[in-house]
C-alpha positions, 0 to 999 in steps of 0.5 A: 927764354934766351939761348945764346950759342957761341960760335968760334969758327973762323971761316965762311962757311963753317962747319963750327957755325953749322953744328952750332945752328943745328944744336941751337935749332934741335934745343929750341924745338925741344923747348917748345915740346915743353911749352916754353918759347926761346929766343936763340942768338948766335955769337960769331967769335971772328967777328970779334977776334980783334975786340977781344985782342983789344980788350986784353991790352987796354982792359975795355971792351968795345960795344959789339965785344961787351954786348956779347958778353953781356948776352951770354951772361944773362942767357938762360942756356948756352951752346959752346962750340969751338973747333979742334986746335992743336988739341983742345979749344981754339985760342980765339974761343979761350980768349973770350970765354976768359972775358966772362966774370967767373961767377957769370956762369955759375949753375948755367945749362950748358951745351958742349960741341967742337968740331975737327977733321978726324974722329981722334980729337973727340976726346977734347970734349972731356980733356979741354971743354969740360974742365973750363966750364967746370971751372966757370960752374957751369952745368954741362948737360951729359952728351957733348957733341963732337962733329969730325968732318965724316961725320956729316951726312952720317946716319951713324951705325949699329955701334955708333949714334949718328951726328943727328942722333947725338944732336938731339940727345943734347938738345934734349938734355939742354932743354930739361935743364932750361925748362927747370929754371925760371926764365931769367933767374940765375941764383947764385945757389942753384948750382947744387939743385940743377946738379941734383936735377942733371943727375936725375935725367934720363934719355932712352 
Protein backbone atom coordinates (compact mmCIF):
# COMPACT_ATOMS: atom_id res chain seq x y z
CA UNK A 1 0.00 0.00 0.00
CA UNK A 2 1.03 3.61 -0.51
CA UNK A 3 0.73 6.25 2.22
CA UNK A 4 1.59 9.87 1.44
CA UNK A 5 2.08 12.56 4.07
CA UNK A 6 1.86 16.17 2.92
CA UNK A 7 3.71 18.61 5.17
CA UNK A 8 3.26 22.37 4.69
CA UNK A 9 5.88 23.39 7.25
CA UNK A 10 8.07 26.26 6.16
CA UNK A 11 11.06 26.01 8.49
CA UNK A 12 13.84 23.47 8.95
CA UNK A 13 13.43 21.72 11.31
CA UNK A 14 9.65 21.99 11.32
CA UNK A 15 7.15 20.89 13.96
CA UNK A 16 4.71 20.33 11.09
CA UNK A 17 7.11 17.85 9.45
CA UNK A 18 7.76 16.24 12.83
CA UNK A 19 4.04 15.69 13.37
CA UNK A 20 3.67 14.30 9.83
CA UNK A 21 6.51 11.85 10.48
CA UNK A 22 5.01 10.69 13.79
CA UNK A 23 1.59 10.15 12.24
CA UNK A 24 3.07 8.30 9.26
CA UNK A 25 5.15 6.02 11.47
CA UNK A 26 2.19 5.26 13.73
CA UNK A 27 0.03 4.43 10.69
CA UNK A 28 2.79 2.21 9.30
CA UNK A 29 2.89 0.30 12.60
CA UNK A 30 -0.90 -0.06 12.70
CA UNK A 31 -1.00 -1.37 9.13
CA UNK A 32 1.86 -3.75 9.94
CA UNK A 33 -0.18 -5.12 12.84
CA UNK A 34 -2.94 -5.79 10.30
CA UNK A 35 -0.54 -7.64 8.03
CA UNK A 36 -0.38 -4.87 5.44
CA UNK A 37 2.97 -3.60 4.17
CA UNK A 38 3.01 0.13 3.38
CA UNK A 39 5.36 2.43 1.50
CA UNK A 40 5.47 5.91 3.07
CA UNK A 41 6.33 9.05 1.11
CA UNK A 42 6.52 12.58 2.54
CA UNK A 43 5.79 15.55 0.28
CA UNK A 44 7.47 18.70 1.60
CA UNK A 45 5.53 21.65 0.17
CA UNK A 46 8.24 24.18 1.10
CA UNK A 47 10.40 22.58 -1.59
CA UNK A 48 7.61 23.06 -4.15
CA UNK A 49 6.54 26.62 -3.28
CA UNK A 50 8.01 28.24 -6.41
CA UNK A 51 6.71 25.44 -8.63
CA UNK A 52 3.20 25.90 -7.20
CA UNK A 53 3.32 29.65 -7.91
CA UNK A 54 4.63 29.08 -11.44
CA UNK A 55 1.87 26.56 -12.10
CA UNK A 56 -0.81 29.14 -11.27
CA UNK A 57 0.81 31.59 -13.69
CA UNK A 58 1.71 29.24 -16.55
CA UNK A 59 -0.77 26.41 -16.10
CA UNK A 60 2.01 23.81 -16.33
CA UNK A 61 3.53 21.96 -13.37
CA UNK A 62 7.25 21.22 -13.33
CA UNK A 63 8.33 17.58 -12.96
CA UNK A 64 8.75 17.65 -9.13
CA UNK A 65 5.31 19.22 -8.62
CA UNK A 66 3.68 16.86 -11.11
CA UNK A 67 5.28 13.92 -9.27
CA UNK A 68 3.96 15.19 -5.92
CA UNK A 69 0.43 15.63 -7.26
CA UNK A 70 0.57 12.17 -8.82
CA UNK A 71 1.76 10.64 -5.52
CA UNK A 72 -1.13 12.24 -3.61
CA UNK A 73 -3.79 11.22 -6.11
CA UNK A 74 -2.53 7.63 -6.39
CA UNK A 75 -2.02 7.06 -2.65
CA UNK A 76 -4.13 4.54 -0.74
CA UNK A 77 -4.13 6.91 2.24
CA UNK A 78 -3.19 10.50 2.91
CA UNK A 79 -1.92 12.48 5.90
CA UNK A 80 -2.31 16.25 5.50
CA UNK A 81 -0.52 18.52 7.99
CA UNK A 82 -0.43 22.32 7.95
CA UNK A 83 0.80 25.05 10.26
CA UNK A 84 -1.88 27.51 11.37
CA UNK A 85 -1.74 30.95 9.75
CA UNK A 86 -4.38 33.57 10.64
CA UNK A 87 -6.65 30.92 12.21
CA UNK A 88 -6.64 28.75 9.07
CA UNK A 89 -4.44 26.50 6.94
CA UNK A 90 -1.42 28.07 5.27
CA UNK A 91 -1.67 29.61 1.82
CA UNK A 92 0.88 27.14 0.47
CA UNK A 93 -1.18 24.20 1.80
CA UNK A 94 -4.36 25.51 0.18
CA UNK A 95 -2.58 26.37 -3.09
CA UNK A 96 -1.22 22.84 -3.41
CA UNK A 97 -4.60 21.22 -2.89
CA UNK A 98 -6.13 23.71 -5.34
CA UNK A 99 -4.02 21.94 -7.97
CA UNK A 100 -5.56 18.55 -7.19
CA UNK A 101 -8.37 17.47 -9.49
CA UNK A 102 -11.66 17.88 -7.56
CA UNK A 103 -12.50 14.19 -8.07
CA UNK A 104 -9.03 12.77 -7.38
CA UNK A 105 -9.48 12.39 -3.62
CA UNK A 106 -13.01 10.98 -3.72
CA UNK A 107 -13.33 8.32 -1.01
CA UNK A 108 -9.63 8.46 -0.13
CA UNK A 109 -8.88 7.96 3.60
CA UNK A 110 -7.31 11.15 4.96
CA UNK A 111 -5.91 12.01 8.39
CA UNK A 112 -6.03 15.74 9.10
CA UNK A 113 -3.52 17.47 11.36
CA UNK A 114 -2.21 20.94 12.18
CA UNK A 115 0.41 22.65 14.32
CA UNK A 116 0.32 26.01 16.05
CA UNK A 117 1.77 28.06 18.85
CA UNK A 118 -1.29 27.89 21.10
CA UNK A 119 -4.13 25.46 21.75
CA UNK A 120 -6.62 28.25 21.00
CA UNK A 121 -6.17 27.57 17.29
CA UNK A 122 -7.19 23.91 17.51
CA UNK A 123 -10.62 24.64 15.98
CA UNK A 124 -8.85 25.08 12.65
CA UNK A 125 -9.25 21.31 12.25
CA UNK A 126 -13.04 21.45 12.19
CA UNK A 127 -13.60 24.95 10.79
CA UNK A 128 -11.05 24.93 7.96
CA UNK A 129 -9.51 21.53 7.21
CA UNK A 130 -12.63 19.36 7.41
CA UNK A 131 -14.69 21.60 5.09
CA UNK A 132 -11.85 21.63 2.55
CA UNK A 133 -11.56 17.85 2.42
CA UNK A 134 -15.32 17.40 2.58
CA UNK A 135 -15.49 19.51 -0.59
CA UNK A 136 -12.90 17.17 -2.14
CA UNK A 137 -15.10 14.22 -1.01
CA UNK A 138 -12.25 12.59 0.88
CA UNK A 139 -13.02 10.23 3.78
CA UNK A 140 -11.50 12.10 6.73
CA UNK A 141 -10.98 9.94 9.82
CA UNK A 142 -12.85 10.96 13.01
CA UNK A 143 -9.76 11.93 15.02
CA UNK A 144 -7.85 14.94 13.74
CA UNK A 145 -4.61 15.89 15.50
CA UNK A 146 -3.64 19.38 16.59
CA UNK A 147 -0.24 19.97 18.21
CA UNK A 148 0.38 23.22 20.06
CA UNK A 149 3.82 24.13 21.37
CA UNK A 150 2.99 22.83 24.84
CA UNK A 151 1.82 19.45 23.49
CA UNK A 152 5.27 18.24 22.52
CA UNK A 153 6.55 15.93 25.24
CA UNK A 154 3.23 16.06 27.10
CA UNK A 155 1.43 12.89 28.09
CA UNK A 156 -1.81 14.71 28.84
CA UNK A 157 -3.75 14.59 32.10
CA UNK A 158 -6.87 13.02 33.59
CA UNK A 159 -9.11 15.12 31.34
CA UNK A 160 -7.13 15.54 28.12
CA UNK A 161 -5.49 12.84 26.02
CA UNK A 162 -1.87 13.70 25.29
CA UNK A 163 -0.37 14.09 21.84
CA UNK A 164 1.06 10.53 21.66
CA UNK A 165 -2.37 9.09 22.44
CA UNK A 166 -4.08 11.25 19.83
CA UNK A 167 -1.45 10.27 17.26
CA UNK A 168 -2.03 6.56 17.95
CA UNK A 169 -5.81 6.90 17.84
CA UNK A 170 -5.83 8.84 14.55
CA UNK A 171 -3.30 6.47 12.99
CA UNK A 172 -5.42 3.45 14.00
CA UNK A 173 -8.47 5.00 12.34
CA UNK A 174 -6.53 5.75 9.17
CA UNK A 175 -5.06 2.25 9.07
CA UNK A 176 -8.52 0.71 9.51
CA UNK A 177 -9.89 2.62 6.52
CA UNK A 178 -6.85 1.91 4.37
CA UNK A 179 -6.92 -1.79 5.20
CA UNK A 180 -10.60 -1.91 4.21
CA UNK A 181 -9.72 -0.83 0.66
CA UNK A 182 -7.92 -2.98 -1.92
CA UNK A 183 -4.42 -1.56 -2.44
CA UNK A 184 -4.22 0.84 -5.37
CA UNK A 185 -7.96 0.75 -5.98
CA UNK A 186 -10.07 3.90 -5.68
CA UNK A 187 -13.34 3.47 -7.59
CA UNK A 188 -15.64 6.48 -7.49
CA UNK A 189 -18.60 4.49 -6.18
CA UNK A 190 -16.75 3.48 -2.97
CA UNK A 191 -17.53 6.74 -1.16
CA UNK A 192 -20.74 5.54 0.47
CA UNK A 193 -19.19 2.21 1.49
CA UNK A 194 -16.21 3.95 3.05
CA UNK A 195 -18.41 6.37 4.96
CA UNK A 196 -20.41 3.41 6.28
CA UNK A 197 -17.25 1.65 7.43
CA UNK A 198 -16.05 4.88 9.03
CA UNK A 199 -19.28 5.26 11.01
CA UNK A 200 -18.97 1.67 12.24
CA UNK A 201 -15.42 2.07 13.58
CA UNK A 202 -14.95 1.82 17.33
CA UNK A 203 -11.67 2.63 19.08
CA UNK A 204 -11.88 2.06 22.83
